[in-house]
C-alpha positions, 0 to 999 in steps of 0.5 A, a space after each residue: 500500500 502506497 503512502 499517498 492517495 490516487 484520485 480522479 482528474 475529472 478533466 478526463 471525463 469533462 463532458 459529464 461535468 457540464 450539467 447538474 444531473 450529470 455531475 451528480 451521476 459522475 461523482 457517484 460513479 467515480 466514488 463507486 470505482 473506489 476513488 476517494 479524491 478528485 481534481 476539479 478541472 474542465 467543469 461548468 464554472 457557471 454552476 455555483 461552486 456550492 453545488 459542487 461542494 454539496 455533491 462532493 460531500 454527498 458522495 464522499 469525495 474530496 477535491 484535493 486540487 484544481 486547474 484554473 486559468 491565469 485570468 482566474 488567478 489575476 482577475 477573479 482572485 477573491 472568487 477563486 479563494 472562496 470556492 477553494 475554501 468551500 471545497 476545502 481544497 488546499 491546492 490551486 493549479 495552473 494547467 499550462 503556461 500561456 504561450 507568450 511566456 515560453 518563446 525563450 528562457 527569459 519568458 520562462 523567468 518572467 513566468 516564474 516571477 509571476 507564479 511566485 507572486 500568485 503563490 505568495 497571495 494564495 499562501 496568505 489564504 492557506 492555498 498552495 499554487 501548483 504548476 502542471 507541465 506539458 512537453 514544451 517545458 522540456 525544450 532547450 534554450 541555449 542548452 538549458 531546459 525550460 523546466 530547469 529555468 522554472 526549477 531554478 526560479 520558482 520560490 518556496 510558495 510554488 510547487 510542481 504538479 508533474 504529469 508523467 505522460 508529458 514529462 516522457 513526451 518531452 523526452 525526459 524521465 518521469 521518475 528522475 523528475 519526481 526525485 528532482 522536485 523532492 519536497 516541492 510536489 505534494 500533488 502529481 498527475 498519473 497519466 500513461 503512455 503507449 506507442 502506436 503502429 508506424 515508423 514515425 514516432 507517435 504516442 497516445 494516452 491510455 488508462 494507467 497501467 495499460 501503457 509503458 510508464 514504469 509505475 512501480 518506480 513512479 510509485 516508489 519515487 512518489 513515496 520517497 519524495 513526499 507526494 500526498 496525492 496523485 490524480 489519474 488523468 487521461 485527456 482522450 478518455 473524454 472522446 472514447 466510447 466509454 469515458 467512465 470505463 477508461 477511468 474504471 480501468 485505471 482504478 482497477 489497474 492501480 489497485 492491482 499494482 498496490 496503489 491506494 485510492 
């Protein structure tokens, strides 16, 4: 049994998070799979956040992290704080760095400074700012990875939320990066990768445990570096014939591999 909890990143099934009846049914289904925690991302933000709070409680789920737009952090800060408090959610994430910041190393530095400012404001309200990577952070600028620029310039009020798939898609090693951010990541994203036929390099997202990522080593690294939560994300599950079935397969594989849900 791992010493951290794996939950469901609801962006994976975002089409079921757009109306109150579907949200209610989705929370019920996710809990029935065995997930006890989740990430709210991609949901209908026009629905009052108290509705989500009530349904999370009703179905025995805890929201541990969110993804938000940079605009939310900059222009809707008070409302962002209020909904995180209503959800008893400690971690507020940014799903991706806006494109204008990742044209060069200086842009990465500018973004890191902005992230530090946001992180300081959130800390004053008991919330931790986390940054979720994609593959572009592993581009080199004059020999230096953009991700290393972030690593060197994020302050103590900003954490990483490493996505295993995107680290590997960027040509890096997810296990090594989990160990590199030791003590700087409470929440991770578990996303698996499988290859597809053909001579040209391609990869695709599959349920956790169905692909090629070494989950034994990922789990060990998370255990030893202080990770508290990991959220299962499969972006393309939303477009599959049975999105909930994709998430159920991940849950079953995780339990089989000894992870705690």
